[in-house]
N, C-alpha and C positions, 0 to 999 in steps of 0.2 A: 504493500500500500504506500510505503514511503516513496518508492521509485515512481509510482504512478502520479503522486502529488507533485513531485519535482518536474515530471514531464508536462503536467497541466500548467504549472506556473510559467514554465519556459515558453509554452505556446502562447499564453496571454501576453507575455512581455514582447514576444516577436510580433504579435498581431498589432501592437501599438506602434511599432516602428517598421512599416512595410518597406520592402526593397524599392529603391529609386528606379523609375522607368524612363529611359532616354526619350521615348516617343512623347511622353507627357511633358517633359522638360522642353522639348522642341516646340510643342503646341503652345506652351506658355510664352515662349520667346516671340513667336509669330504674332500671338495675340497682343503682346505688349507693343510691338512695332506698329500693328494696325491701329492701336489706341492713339499712339503718338501722331501718326499720319492723319487720323481723323481730327485730332485736336488742332493741328496746324492748318488744315483745310478750313475748318470752321472759323478760325481767327482771321483769315484773309478774305473771307466772304463779306457780303454786305449785310449779314445777320438777318436776312429776310425770313429764313426758316429755322433760326437757331433753336427755338424752343422745341420744335418737332424732331430736329436732329438729335438734340440732347436726350430726349425721351427714348428715341430708337437705340441710341448708343447705350443707355443705361439698361434697357431691356436685353440688348445683346450681351452685355457684360454679365448680367445675372444668369442668362442662359449658359454662358461659358463656365461660370463658376459652378453652376449646377452639374454641368457635364464633368468638370474636373473632380468634383466631390464624388459623383457616381462612379467614375473610373477608379478613383482611390478606394472606394468601398468595395468594388468588384475585385480589385487586386488583393485587398486585405482578406476578403472572403475566400479567394483562391488559396492564399497563404495559410489561412486557418484550416481549410480542408486538407491541404497537403500535410501540414504539421499534425493534424489529427490522424491522418493515415499513418504517419511515422509513429505517432503515439501508440496506435493499435498494434503496429508491427513490434514495437519495443515491448509492449505489455505481453504480447504473445510469446516473444523470445524469452521474456522474464519468466512467464508461466512454464514454458518448455524447460528452461534451466532448472526451475524449482522441481518440476516433475522428474527430470533426470537425476537431480540431487537426491530426491526421495527414493528413487529406484536404486541408486548407488548405496544409500544408507541401508535400504532393505536387504540388498545383496550382501553387504558387509555383516549385517546381523545374522543372515542365514549362514554365511561362511563361518562366523564365530560360533554359531550353534553347532554346526557340523563338526568343526574342529574340536569343540568341547566334548561332543558326544564321541568323536573318534578317539580322543585322549582317554576318556573314561573306559571305552571298550578295550583299548590297548592295555590299559592299566590292569584290569581284572584278568585279561588273558595272560599278561606277563606274570601276574601273581600265580596263576595256575602252573605256569612253566617253572616258577621258582619252587613250588611245592614238589613238582617232579624231581627237581634237582636235589631237594632235601632227602627224598626217598633213595635216590641213587647214591648219595654220599653217606647214607646210613644215619642221618640225623633224626628221621622219624620212620616208622614202619608203614606198610601199605594201608593198614586199617585206619590209622590216624590220618593219613593223607586223604583217604576216601572221605572221611568226615569233614576235613578242611575244604575239600573241593566242593562238597555239597553246600557248605556255608558260603563260600565265595559265589557259586552259581545261583544260590537262592537269594543272595543280597547284592547282586553285582552292581546295582546303581548306587548303593551306599558305600561301595568299596573305595571310590575316589575320595570320599571324605576321610576315610580312616587310613588308607595306605597311599596317600599322595606322594610320600617321599620314599617309595619302595626302592628306588635305584641307589639311594644313599645308605641303605641298611644292609648289614651282613646277613647271612642266612640265620645265624643264631638270634640276632635282634628281631628279624622278621618273624621267626618261629614263635618267639615270646608274644609278639603282637597278634599273631594268628590264633594262638591258644586263648587269648582274651576276647577274640572277635565273636560276637553273638551269632549263634547258629540259627539261620533262618530256613524256612522250607524251600525246597528246590522248585524252581519253576517247571511247569509241565511242558518240557521240551526234551528233545533227544540229544544225546551226546554221541557225536559221530566222529570217528577218526578215519581220514582218508589216507590210505597207503598207496602212493602213486609215484610216477617217474617224471611228471611235468607239472608245472604250476606257473601261470603268468603272474608277474613279470620275471620271476626268477629264472625259469628255463622253459623255452617254448620251441617245440619242433613241429607239432601238428595241432589238431583241434582239441586234444586232451587238456592242454594248458589253460585255455580260456574256459573250458568246461569246468575244471576243478575250481578255479577262482570264482567264476560267475555263480556256480551253484552254491559254493561255500558262503559267499556274501549274501545270496538270497535266503539261504537257510538261517543265517544268523539274524537277518532282519526280522524273521518270523519267530525269533526266540530260541532257536536251537544252538547248541554249542558244537563248533566244528574245529577240529585240529587236522593238520596236514603233516605227514611224514614223507620226507624226500631224501634221496642220496645227496651227499655234499659233493656235487660235481665241481670240477675245476673251472668249468665254464659258467658257473652261476653268476647272475647279475644281482648283486646284493645292494644296489644303490637305494632301492625302495624298502629294504628291510629295516625295521626299527628295533632297537634294543638287542642287537645280535650279541650273544655272549656264549662262551663255552662253559659247559657244566664241569666242575672240577672233580670229576670222577669218571673212570673208564667204564663203559658198558661192555660186558663180555657176551659174545653170542657164539653159537655152535656152527661150525662148518668144517666139513672134511675130517671128521673124527676128533676135532680139538675145539677149545674155546679160544676165541680171538678178541682182542681189545678193539674198541671203537671210541672215537671222540664224539660227543654229543653237543650240538649247537642248537640254541633256541633263539627265536625272534618273532616279530610280528609283521605280517604283510597284509595290508588292507584290513586291519583289525582281526586277522585270522592267525591263531597260534601255529607256528611252523617249527618243526623239529628236523634238523639235518643230521644224518648219520654218516660219519667219516671212518671207513675202515683203516686200521693201522697196518696190520700185516699184509692185507690185500689192498694196499693203498692205490695200486695201479688200476683197480676196477673202475674208479670214477675220476681218475686223474688223466682224462683224455680229451681230445678236441671235440669229439662227437658224443652224443647221448646214446645212439643206437648204431647198429651195423657192424658189430664185431663178432668174431667166431665164438667168443666165450660169453655172449650175451646171456645165455641160460645161467651160467655160473654167477655172473655179475648180479643179476636181478634176483636170483634165488638167495644169494647171500644177503642182499638188502631186505628181502621179504622176511627171512628168518630173523635178522637183526632187529627189524621193526617189531615183530612179535615179542622177542626177548625184552626189548625196551618197554613195551606196553605192560608186560607182565611184571617186570622188576620195578617199574615205577608205581605200581599199584593202581593203575588206571582200570576202570571198569566201564568202558563205553557201551552204549546200547547197540551200536552198529560199527562194524569194520567195513569200510567201503573201499573196494579194490577195483582195479581197472586193467582191462585187456590182459594178454597173456603174461606181461611182465610181472604182475603181482598176483596172478591167478593162483599161484602155488600156495598163497596164504590160506586158501580154502582147505586143502588137505592138511596143511600144517596145523591150522587152528583146531580142527576136529580130531585129529590123531594125537596131538601133543599138548596144545595150550588150553583147551576148554576147561581142563581140570585145575588150571593154575589161577583160580580166582576169577575166571571169565565165564562162569556158567550162565550169566544173564545176557551175554553178548551174542549177536547174530551177524551173519556175513552177507553182504550184498555186492554183486559183481556188475560192473558196467562194461558193456562191449560196444566199442565205437566201430566195429566191423569184425567180420570173421575171416578176413583174408590172411591175417597173420596169426598163427596158432602155436608155433614152436614145437617141433617134434624132436624128441631126444631118446637116447638109449635108456632103458629102464633103470640100469644100475646107477645112473647119475642122480636119481632121486635120493640116494643114500647120503649125498653130500650135505644135505640140510637136515638129515635125521629121519627121513621117511623110509618106509619099508617097501622096496621095489616089488617084491613078490606079492604083497598085499594089494598094491595099487595097479599092477599091470594086468588088469582084467577088463573084459568088454564093458561092464557096467560102471567102471571107474575111469582110469586114465588111458587105457589101451586105445590106440588110434583105429578107426574103422577100416581104413584102407591099408595102411602100412602097419599091420598088426604086431610086428616085432618092436614097434616104437611106442612110447607114451606121448600123449598129446596134452600139453600143459594147459592150454585154454579149455580143453574138454574137462580137465580136472577142476578148473574153476567153476564151470557150469554145473558139474555134478555136486560139488561140495558147498556151493553157495545156497543160502536160503531163498534169495530172490535174485533175479537177473534182469537188468534194465538194458534194453537194446536202444541205442541212440540212432533214431531214424525219423526224419521229419515227415516223410511222405508215405511210405509203404506200411501195410498192416502187418500184424504178427504172422499171419498165415503166409503172406507173400515173402516175408523175410526168411521164414523157415524153408519154404519151397524153392526159392530162387537165389537167395544170397547167403546160404549157410556154409558154402565151401566145404562140403563133405560132412558137416556136423548135423545134418538133418535128422538122423536117428536119435541123437542125444537131445536135440531141441524138441523133437516130437514127444519124447518120453517125459521131459521136464517142462512141457508146454504151460502147465498151470502156474509155474512160478516166473514166467516170462512177462515182462512189461515193455511197452514201447514209449519212448519219450523223445520229443523233438529237442533240438538244441535251442539255445536262446541267444540273446545279445545284451550288451551292457547299456541299459537305457540311461545311466547316469552320464555317459559320454556321448551317446547317440540319441539326442532328443532335440528336434528343431526349435522347440519352445525356449531352450536355454543353451543352445549350441554357441560357444564363444567364437567359432570360426565363421559364422554367418553374418552378412551385413545387416540383415533384418531377421529377427526370430518370428516364428509363426507356429500355429497349431491347427488342430482339426476345427476348432471354433473360430479361428481367424486366419484365413489363408493368404492375406494380402502380402505377407512377407515372402511367399514362395515366388511370386512374379518378380519381386525385386532381386531375389537370389538368382533367378534365371538370367535376367538382364546383366547382373554383375558377372556371372559366369561367362556369358557371351562376350562381354566387353573384355574380360581378362584374357580370353583365348582368341580374340580377334575375329569372332563370328559376328554375323549381322545381328544387330540388337533388335529383337522383336519378341515380346512375351507370348505372342500367339503362335510363334513357330514351334513345332514339336521338336523337343530336344531328347536325344537318346544317349544314355551313358552306358559304358561297358567297362567293368573292372576285371582284369585278368590277374591270376596268381599262379605261383609255381606248381601248386598241386592240382590246378584245373587243366583239363585237356583243351588247349587252345586250338580249335579247329579252324584252320585258315580258310578252307573252302566254304565253311558255314558263314564265317564273317564276311567274306566277299559276297556270298549269295544274299545275306541279310541286306547289305548295302545296295546291291543291284536291284533287289525286289522292292525297294522302298522309294517313294516319291522323292525327287531331288530337293523338295522344299524342307525335308526333314534334316536336322543337324545331328551329327554323330560326334561323340567324344570317347576315345579309347584311352584308358589309363593302364599302364603296365606296372610291373613290380620290380623288385631287385633280382628276380629270377631271370637267368640268362635266356632260357627257352622262351619265356613270355616276351621278353624284350626283343628277341630275334624275330618272333612272329609279328610283333608290332612294326618292326622295321620293314618286314616283307609287305605287310598290309599298307604301310605308308607309301611304298613304291607303287603298289597295285591300285590303290584308291586315291588318286590325285584329284581332289575336288575342294572347292571353297567351303563346302558344308561339313568337312571332316577334319577333326583335330586329333593328334596323337600326343600323349604325355608319357614318355618313357620313364622319367624319374618319379619315384614315389613321393608324394607331397601330401602330408596329413591334412593341412588346411584346405587344399584344393579337392581332396577326396570328399570331405564334408560338403563342400560347395557343389560338387557334381551330384551327390545324392539330393541336395536341396533344389538345385536348378533343373534337374532332369524331369521329364514327364514319364519316361520309361527307362528302366534299367535292365539291360540284357543279362541273363544269368545262365551259367552252364547247367545248373540244376536247381530245383527248389530246395533240395537238401544240400546245404552248404555250411557244414559245421566249422569250417576254418575261418572264413571271412563273414559269414552270416549276411551275405549280400541281399537275398530276398527279404529278410526280416528288417534290415535297415532301410531298404527301399520303401517298404510299406509304411514304416514310421515317418519317413520324410515325404510321403505323398507321391511317390513314384511307383508306377506299376511294374512289378517284376515279370518279365517275359522270358521264358526258357527257350534256349536255342539248342535244337538237336538236329542231327544229320539224318533226316528221313525224307529223301527225295526233295531236298531244299524246302521242306515245310518246317516251320518253326513252332513246335508245340512240345508239350511234355506230358507223359503219361502219369496221371494221378490216380492212385488206388481208390476205388469206390467202395471198398468193403467197409463195414461198420466199425471194425476194431482198428481204427486209425486215430491219429492225433487230431485235436481241434484245429491246429494249423493246417493239416492236410485237407480237412473238410472245407475249411474256409477258402483255401487256394483253389480247390476243385470247383467251387461254386462261383469264383470270380475271375481269376487270371489263368487257371490251369490249362485251358485249351486255346488261349488266344495266341495267334501268330503276331509277329510284329506289324504286318500290314493291317491286320484286323484291329489291333490296338490303335494304330494311327487313324484309321477310318472312324473308329468310335470317338476318339478325341475330337476330330474335326466335325463329324456329323451329329453327334449327340453330346455336346459339351456339358450340359446340365446334368445329364445322367452320369457322365464320366466323373464330374466333380463330386457328385454324391457318393459314387463308388469309392473314390479316393478318401473322402472324409470318413466314411465307414471303416476303411482299412486303417487309417491313422489312429482311429479311436481304439482299435484292438491292441491288446498287450501281449506281445510274443517275446518279451524279455525273459531273462533267467528267473525273474521273480514270479512269473506266471505259470504256464503249463508245465514246464520242465521241473520247477520246484515242487509243484503240486503232485506230480507223478512220484517223485522221490519221497515226499512226506507220506504219501499213501503207502508206498513200499515199506518205509520204516515202521509205520503203524501196524501193518500186517505182520512184520517180523516180530514185534513184541507179543503178539498173540500166539506165536508158535511154541 
């Protein structure tokens, strides 16, 4: 209000002193000369008509004065209108600045709240890891540790008030404080320990890493306790791990007839408690450039699986669920039921996640003895014996047989179709254990991928307000030198090293599409994908096509936001989750397959499929690119409503993927 009053007073003062007008000044000079001339003429005359001339001159002077005043008034009026317009602009700018200031303050408050919550969550998870350390160092026994964990998990939001200085305290000081901590009732949630070989951002090779982190975060948001155990690879990226510390006690685990020492490291990643196991005698197992692809992978991951169970048992943990993944940790199933279930883990159950059945690990039966298993007992058709190569044991099959529940990660196909078409020789085992099989889609991180709060976009938008999407499209076109027109259909395509980049398909897509459509192809760090893009760049020389070989995070977000259509290699994309992100950003995912140059994707119609699969099949599953373009141009209102409905759906880790796993955990507790 102060600013507005200043503007008003300025306007009034300026109105009192109008700008000089050269034309008015000239008129006054002419009139003055005319007056003098008239006066001289009248004095030299015989005064015959002096009285009449004087009256006429007076009338003319009055008229001229009136005209001068009117001109001054009109100029002042114009100045006032002009300044009033400036005042309105200034007031609007001031209001806009105030709104932006308030938005900034709101964001700061949100960030402070998130940071405070994150610190509180990290604190109580770090406290749980310190309790583990006390057990391993012999400071407390497993029974007392169990009671302390229940106290912490039952009162985790008051932990920050009591244990705010945990990092400054020794284990002995912390133990004294823990023993005086009031024991509360444990929240109705599950305690899950994930034993796995990847976790984003520590180590990422395939889709497993984002799955472990995304699901763990989603479960913890719903009140469950999640811990992750990983090998301590030499290639770990520890920049985002908080509170990394080594437990001052060696953990001994069994392997190849002896007990071997391991260093144990603990820390927090995205609020998730993480334990790293570092072998001492077999230090070369994980001190390598790559995570997978060695001739002794069976020995490496069998050692890790056995060491993980030894750590859980000796630290006194009693989780509800051991969550294992793929063949690399599938051996945990037989180890648990044959050796560890009687070591204080009677209430624990095992869940196996399979991200595909193409990698199973076949080994000589006698190698099972390395981790303490009995080869003769397990090399049987109903246990680990491979169906085809019967002289070998199948490690993934062992996980299927010995797990209480099995989750198959597949966004599109039904349970029956997976068993019949994608089991890679495991169909008999899957058919026998069909009742414990579940299908879950992958998810995506909606804290990073959300157009309503995406920091990379020039204008945010949502399903309720799509204005920002047009702005993002024009910004994308401008950045890449394309013709700027929000009504032009823009098609994006993201390639990745794990996707089959079909050159003929991409050429056919472009050739079959009207030339008014714009294309953007973004490559990745993968040599094969970049080579394919270079080939396409030579083949598709056109003003409406752009190629980006270098991966650019900000530009990737803008491509999703500015595109009307995103080409996908498949609707099941667990690595980049391109279809899921496209839907969130209001871009239609259109699958590209090589079927006589028709671009469509088979979506399973069976009832036992995911919600995502059913949604895709009813919206975009059978659309070719040309059909999608025609619908955008011929039925814009219908298309807009379809995209609004898609954006309103939640396909993040927090939704169906998390629900399927919670349902599985719940079923496990009743077994």
